[in-house]
C-alpha positions as CSV (number, residue, x, y, z in Angstrom):
1,M,14.2,-74.5,4.7
2,D,15.1,-78.2,4.9
3,R,18.7,-77.5,4.0
4,E,19.0,-74.8,6.6
5,C,17.4,-76.9,9.3
6,Q,19.8,-79.7,8.6
7,A,22.8,-77.3,8.5
8,K,21.8,-75.8,11.9
9,N,20.6,-79.0,13.4
10,T,17.1,-77.5,13.9
11,A,14.4,-79.9,14.8
12,P,11.6,-80.0,12.1
13,P,8.3,-78.5,13.2
14,T,5.2,-80.6,14.0
15,L,1.9,-79.9,15.7
16,E,2.2,-82.6,18.2
17,A,1.9,-81.5,21.9
18,G,5.3,-80.9,23.4
19,T,6.9,-79.8,20.2
20,S,9.8,-77.4,20.8
21,T,11.9,-76.2,17.9
22,A,14.0,-73.2,16.9
23,F,12.3,-73.4,13.5
24,W,9.6,-71.0,14.8
25,S,12.0,-68.6,16.5
26,E,14.0,-65.8,15.0
27,S,17.4,-67.5,15.7
28,S,18.1,-68.2,12.1
29,P,17.7,-65.3,9.7
30,E,17.8,-67.7,6.7
31,I,15.0,-69.9,8.0
32,T,12.9,-66.9,9.0
33,A,13.3,-65.4,5.6
34,A,12.4,-68.7,3.9
35,R,9.3,-69.1,6.1
36,T,8.1,-65.6,5.5
37,K,8.5,-65.9,1.7
38,A,6.7,-69.3,1.7
39,L,3.8,-68.0,3.7
40,G,3.4,-65.0,1.4
41,L,3.4,-67.2,-1.7
42,L,1.0,-69.7,-0.1
43,D,-1.3,-66.8,0.8
44,K,-1.4,-65.5,-2.7
45,L,-1.7,-69.0,-4.2
46,D,-4.7,-69.7,-1.9
47,A,-6.5,-66.6,-3.3
48,I,-5.7,-67.6,-6.9
49,L,-6.9,-71.1,-6.5
50,R,-10.1,-70.2,-4.7
51,G,-11.2,-67.3,-7.0
52,P,-13.2,-64.3,-5.8
53,Q,-16.4,-66.0,-4.6
54,E,-14.8,-68.9,-2.7
55,F,-12.0,-66.6,-1.3
56,L,-14.5,-64.2,0.1
57,H,-16.6,-67.0,1.6
58,E,-13.6,-68.5,3.2
59,Y,-12.5,-65.1,4.5
60,V,-15.8,-64.6,6.3
61,A,-16.4,-68.2,7.3
62,S,-13.1,-68.3,9.3
63,G,-14.9,-66.2,11.8
64,W,-16.7,-69.2,13.0
65,D,-13.4,-70.9,13.8
66,Q,-12.7,-68.0,16.2
67,T,-16.2,-68.3,17.7
68,A,-15.6,-72.0,18.4
69,L,-12.2,-71.3,20.0
70,Y,-13.6,-68.4,22.1
71,A,-16.4,-70.6,23.4
72,L,-13.9,-73.3,24.3
73,L,-11.5,-70.9,26.1
74,Q,-14.4,-69.8,28.3
75,S,-15.2,-73.3,29.3
76,Q,-11.7,-74.3,30.6
77,T,-11.9,-77.4,28.4
78,L,-8.3,-77.1,27.2
79,E,-7.1,-76.9,30.8
80,H,-9.1,-80.0,31.7
81,I,-7.4,-81.9,28.8
82,A,-4.0,-80.8,30.1
83,S,-4.8,-81.8,33.7
84,S,-6.0,-85.2,32.6
85,G,-2.6,-86.3,31.3
86,G,-3.1,-84.9,27.8
87,L,-6.1,-87.0,26.9
88,A,-9.8,-86.6,27.9
89,S,-13.0,-88.2,26.7
90,L,-15.9,-86.2,25.4
91,G,-18.0,-87.3,28.4
92,S,-15.5,-86.0,30.9
93,L,-15.1,-82.7,29.0
94,S,-18.9,-82.3,28.9
95,A,-19.2,-83.0,32.6
96,Q,-16.4,-80.6,33.5
97,S,-17.6,-77.7,31.3
98,G,-21.3,-78.1,31.6
99,I,-21.7,-78.0,27.9
100,P,-23.9,-80.7,26.5
101,S,-21.9,-83.4,24.7
102,D,-23.7,-83.0,21.4
103,K,-22.8,-79.3,21.3
104,L,-19.3,-79.7,22.6
105,V,-18.4,-82.4,20.1
106,R,-19.3,-80.0,17.2
107,I,-17.1,-77.3,18.7
108,L,-14.2,-79.7,19.1
109,A,-14.6,-81.1,15.6
110,L,-14.2,-77.7,14.1
111,L,-11.2,-77.0,16.2
112,R,-9.7,-80.3,15.2
113,C,-9.9,-79.2,11.6
114,K,-7.9,-76.1,12.6
115,N,-5.3,-78.2,14.5
116,I,-6.2,-76.7,17.9
117,V,-7.0,-80.2,19.3
118,Q,-6.5,-83.7,18.0
119,E,-8.8,-86.7,18.2
120,P,-6.5,-89.8,18.4
121,E,-9.5,-92.0,19.2
122,D,-13.2,-91.6,18.5
123,G,-14.5,-89.3,21.2
124,V,-11.1,-88.8,22.9
125,F,-9.3,-85.4,22.6
126,S,-5.8,-84.2,23.1
127,L,-3.9,-81.0,22.9
128,T,-1.6,-79.8,20.1
129,T,1.4,-77.6,20.4
130,I,-1.0,-74.7,19.5
131,S,-3.5,-75.3,22.3
132,E,-0.6,-75.9,24.7
133,K,0.4,-72.3,24.1
134,L,-3.1,-71.2,24.9
135,V,-3.0,-73.2,28.2
136,D,0.5,-72.0,29.2
137,D,0.2,-68.4,28.2
138,G,-3.0,-66.7,29.4
139,D,-2.1,-63.5,27.5
140,F,-3.0,-65.1,24.3
141,R,-6.7,-65.2,25.4
142,A,-6.9,-61.5,25.3
143,L,-6.5,-61.6,21.5
144,F,-9.9,-63.1,21.2
145,E,-11.6,-60.1,22.9
146,T,-10.8,-58.1,19.7
147,R,-13.7,-60.0,18.1
148,V,-16.2,-57.9,20.1
149,A,-14.8,-54.7,18.8
150,G,-14.4,-56.0,15.3
151,A,-18.1,-57.0,15.1
152,H,-19.1,-53.3,15.6
153,L,-16.3,-51.4,14.0
154,G,-18.1,-51.0,10.7
155,E,-21.2,-49.6,12.4
156,A,-19.0,-47.2,14.4
157,L,-17.3,-45.9,11.2
158,N,-20.6,-45.4,9.5
159,E,-22.0,-43.2,12.3
160,M,-21.1,-39.5,12.1
161,P,-19.0,-38.1,13.6
162,N,-16.4,-40.8,13.1
163,E,-13.1,-39.0,13.8
164,Y,-10.7,-40.1,16.5
165,A,-11.5,-37.0,18.5
166,N,-15.3,-37.4,18.7
167,G,-16.2,-40.7,17.1
168,T,-17.5,-43.9,18.7
169,S,-15.5,-47.0,19.3
170,G,-16.5,-50.4,18.1
171,F,-16.9,-51.6,21.7
172,K,-19.4,-48.9,22.4
173,R,-21.4,-50.0,19.4
174,G,-22.4,-53.1,21.4
175,R,-25.8,-53.7,19.9
176,D,-26.7,-57.2,18.8
177,S,-25.4,-57.9,15.4
178,F,-27.1,-61.2,14.9
179,A,-30.4,-59.7,13.7
180,Y,-28.6,-58.1,10.8
181,M,-26.6,-61.2,10.1
182,L,-29.7,-63.3,9.8
183,T,-30.8,-61.2,6.8
184,A,-27.5,-61.7,5.1
185,I,-26.9,-65.4,5.8
186,A,-29.0,-68.1,4.1
187,L,-28.5,-71.8,4.0
188,D,-26.9,-73.3,0.9
189,P,-29.8,-74.2,-1.3
190,A,-27.9,-77.2,-2.7
191,D,-29.8,-76.9,-6.0
192,N,-27.0,-78.6,-7.8
193,L,-27.7,-81.7,-5.8
194,I,-31.3,-81.6,-6.7
195,H,-30.6,-81.1,-10.4
196,A,-28.1,-84.0,-10.3
197,W,-30.8,-86.3,-8.8
198,F,-33.2,-85.5,-11.7
199,Q,-30.4,-86.2,-14.2
200,R,-30.0,-89.6,-12.6
201,N,-33.7,-90.2,-12.3
202,P,-35.4,-88.8,-15.5
203,P,-39.2,-88.7,-15.4
204,T,-41.3,-91.3,-17.2
205,D,-45.0,-91.0,-17.2
206,R,-45.3,-88.4,-14.4
207,T,-43.8,-84.9,-14.6
208,K,-45.1,-82.9,-11.7
209,V,-42.8,-81.7,-8.8
210,V,-44.4,-80.4,-5.7
211,E,-42.1,-78.3,-3.5
212,I,-43.1,-77.8,0.1
213,G,-41.9,-74.9,2.3
214,G,-39.5,-72.4,0.8
215,R,-38.2,-70.1,3.6
216,Y,-34.8,-70.0,1.8
217,G,-36.1,-69.7,-1.7
218,F,-37.5,-72.3,-4.1
219,A,-35.5,-74.8,-6.0
220,S,-38.4,-75.0,-8.5
221,V,-37.7,-71.5,-9.8
222,S,-34.3,-72.5,-11.1
223,M,-35.4,-76.0,-12.1
224,A,-38.2,-74.7,-14.2
225,E,-35.7,-72.9,-16.5
226,K,-33.7,-76.1,-17.0
227,K,-36.2,-78.9,-16.9
228,A,-38.7,-78.2,-19.7
229,R,-40.3,-81.6,-19.4
230,L,-41.4,-81.0,-15.7
231,S,-44.2,-78.9,-14.2
232,F,-43.9,-77.4,-10.7
233,E,-46.2,-76.5,-7.9
234,I,-45.0,-74.7,-4.8
235,R,-47.1,-75.1,-1.6
236,C,-46.1,-72.7,1.1
237,D,-47.7,-71.2,4.3
238,S,-46.3,-67.8,3.8
239,Q,-47.7,-65.3,1.3
240,D,-44.5,-63.2,1.5
241,F,-42.3,-66.2,0.5
242,L,-44.7,-67.0,-2.4
243,R,-44.7,-63.4,-3.7
244,S,-40.9,-63.3,-3.5
245,G,-40.5,-66.6,-5.4
246,E,-43.0,-65.7,-8.1
247,A,-41.2,-62.4,-8.8
248,Q,-38.1,-64.4,-9.7
249,V,-39.8,-66.6,-12.4
250,G,-38.9,-65.8,-16.0
251,P,-41.6,-65.3,-18.6
252,E,-40.7,-68.6,-20.4
253,S,-41.3,-70.6,-17.2
254,K,-44.5,-69.0,-15.8
255,A,-46.8,-71.4,-17.4
256,R,-45.1,-74.4,-15.8
257,I,-44.9,-73.3,-12.2
258,A,-47.8,-72.6,-9.8
259,F,-47.5,-70.8,-6.4
260,N,-50.2,-72.0,-4.0
261,Y,-50.8,-70.7,-0.5
262,V,-51.7,-73.4,2.1
263,P,-52.8,-72.5,5.7
264,S,-50.8,-75.3,7.0
265,L,-48.1,-77.6,5.6
266,F,-49.7,-80.4,7.6
267,G,-53.0,-80.2,5.9
268,P,-54.6,-83.0,3.8
269,L,-53.2,-83.5,0.3
270,P,-55.3,-82.9,-2.9
271,P,-56.7,-86.2,-4.1
272,E,-55.2,-85.8,-7.6
273,D,-51.7,-86.0,-6.1
274,S,-51.8,-89.8,-6.3
275,D,-52.2,-89.6,-10.1
276,T,-49.9,-86.7,-10.9
277,V,-47.0,-86.2,-8.5
278,L,-43.6,-87.5,-9.4
279,V,-41.6,-86.0,-6.5
280,Y,-42.4,-84.1,-3.3
281,L,-39.4,-81.8,-2.8
282,I,-38.4,-80.6,0.7
283,R,-35.3,-78.4,0.6
284,N,-33.6,-76.8,3.7
285,L,-36.8,-77.0,5.7
286,F,-36.1,-79.6,8.4
287,W,-32.7,-78.3,9.7
288,N,-34.2,-76.3,12.5
289,W,-37.4,-78.5,13.0
290,A,-37.9,-80.9,15.9
291,D,-37.9,-84.5,14.8
292,E,-41.5,-85.0,15.7
293,D,-42.6,-82.1,13.4
294,A,-40.4,-83.4,10.5
295,V,-41.9,-86.8,10.9
296,R,-45.4,-85.4,11.1
297,L,-45.0,-83.6,7.8
298,L,-43.5,-86.6,6.0
299,Q,-46.4,-88.7,7.3
300,T,-48.9,-86.3,5.7
301,L,-47.4,-87.3,2.4
302,L,-47.7,-91.1,3.0
303,P,-51.2,-91.4,1.4
304,T,-49.8,-90.5,-2.0
305,L,-46.7,-92.7,-1.6
306,K,-48.9,-95.7,-0.7
307,A,-51.3,-95.1,-3.5
308,S,-48.4,-94.4,-6.0
309,P,-45.2,-96.4,-5.6
310,A,-43.6,-94.3,-8.3
311,T,-43.8,-91.2,-6.2
312,R,-40.7,-90.1,-4.2
313,I,-39.9,-87.7,-1.4
314,L,-36.7,-85.8,-2.0
315,V,-35.1,-84.1,1.0
316,A,-32.1,-81.8,0.7
317,D,-30.8,-80.6,4.0
318,G,-27.7,-80.1,6.1
319,V,-25.8,-82.9,7.8
320,S,-23.0,-83.2,10.3
321,P,-20.6,-85.9,9.0
322,T,-18.5,-88.3,11.1
323,A,-14.9,-87.5,11.9
324,K,-12.6,-87.8,8.9
325,E,-15.4,-88.7,6.5
326,F,-14.0,-86.0,4.2
327,P,-10.5,-84.7,3.7
328,H,-9.4,-82.1,6.2
329,H,-9.8,-79.1,3.9
330,V,-13.4,-80.2,3.0
331,E,-14.5,-81.2,6.5
332,I,-14.0,-77.8,7.9
333,A,-17.0,-76.4,5.9
334,Y,-19.3,-78.9,7.7
335,R,-17.8,-78.1,11.1
336,R,-18.3,-74.4,10.5
337,R,-21.9,-75.0,9.7
338,D,-22.4,-76.9,13.0
339,V,-21.1,-74.0,14.9
340,T,-23.0,-71.4,12.8
341,T,-26.4,-73.1,13.5
342,M,-25.5,-73.7,17.1
343,T,-24.5,-70.0,17.6
344,M,-27.3,-68.3,15.6
345,H,-30.2,-70.7,16.1
346,N,-29.3,-73.1,19.0
347,V,-29.9,-75.8,16.4
348,K,-28.1,-79.1,16.1
349,Q,-27.2,-80.3,12.6
350,R,-28.2,-84.0,12.4
351,T,-25.7,-86.7,11.6
352,Q,-26.5,-89.3,9.0
353,A,-27.5,-91.8,11.8
354,E,-29.9,-89.2,13.2
355,W,-31.4,-88.5,9.8
356,L,-32.0,-92.2,9.2
357,A,-33.5,-92.6,12.6
358,L,-35.9,-89.7,11.8
359,F,-36.9,-91.3,8.5
360,T,-37.4,-94.7,10.1
361,L,-40.1,-93.1,12.4
362,V,-42.2,-92.1,9.4
363,D,-43.3,-95.6,8.4
364,T,-41.8,-99.1,8.5
365,V,-42.2,-99.5,4.8
366,V,-40.2,-96.4,3.8
367,T,-36.9,-97.0,2.1
368,V,-34.1,-94.4,2.2
369,K,-31.2,-93.7,-0.1
370,T,-28.7,-91.0,0.8
371,S,-26.0,-89.1,-1.0
372,L,-23.5,-86.7,0.7
373,P,-21.7,-84.5,-1.8
374,W,-19.7,-81.4,-0.8
375,S,-20.3,-77.8,-1.7
376,T,-18.0,-74.9,-1.1
377,N,-20.1,-73.3,1.6
378,A,-22.2,-76.0,3.2
379,A,-22.7,-79.6,3.9
380,N,-25.8,-81.0,2.4
381,R,-27.3,-84.5,2.3
382,L,-29.7,-85.6,-0.3
383,A,-32.2,-88.2,0.7
384,G,-34.3,-89.9,-1.9
385,G,-35.5,-93.3,-3.0
386,N,-38.4,-95.6,-2.7
387,N,-40.0,-93.6,-1.1
388,V,-37.7,-91.1,0.7
């Protein structure tokens, strides 16, 4: 491709706004053939490198990229950037669109990962040659309406009759799909982060782990199989969650894990906690809680922490990282999570600064240590230390 471009004096392609090059046209059969072959090889290589699980996750997760772009197209945000000389601040885009800035920045961050917009300065956004096309050619917007039909095509095909002559179209199967999606999508449990923390912080005289909550399963179930030195107690305010978790425990672990129903997670702690608990574990519980409720729960654990300096609170939950905190191909998983929780739950994923501010409200003596590893389908932060 490089040789052909030089031979034909074809400008190399870039994603910068204003880019115009014959590289993307059909004017050179040699360049077109080379591009097509390279794209086919890259597509196959992508699947080979990812493997079945990661490939399927990426295949599905890319739908959130389209969701973000569809929302942005409805808001006229790209047109506002264009009419502002090619640069616009988050504040002006929020004022123009009516979308709160803390929601809009998450949509823009995901689209930055997909090269739809750029962020040359913190909180300042510009177009790329891709988004210029969307602004200049309104017909491209119609492509995104196919998402509506696609969401219901499977349902239409499963309903008999389903022939062309007398079947139902995807558009007519317009019932809400989100209720079904909620049963199929769960937060990344991030158990590997929790296991790694215990590897780095092996127990000494205390060996009891108390897990609180458990809407998305219990980390204690898998840990009981691998951490023979530890005992576990699960405290949950849902009998259904407890029954579901208990059914997953293997016979070799049953003696070391207890499932206890509590009427409220905010109730008083058993007095013996001060003498026995090594860690209070809170996994994927706070992501859709208001700050005041999360602070309140953490404060109910303070009596044990103050009586026992060796006890820790370990929080594993989602986080929205700062721009370019991770490589481009990694950051996109975080940005998709932002849009997922916004779309399905109207929930904002907290940034590290927001998590730290929340922990600071618990008590002035609380110290916080954080770790932000990456997983293939979610962004999770692990907070732990003396005492959170």
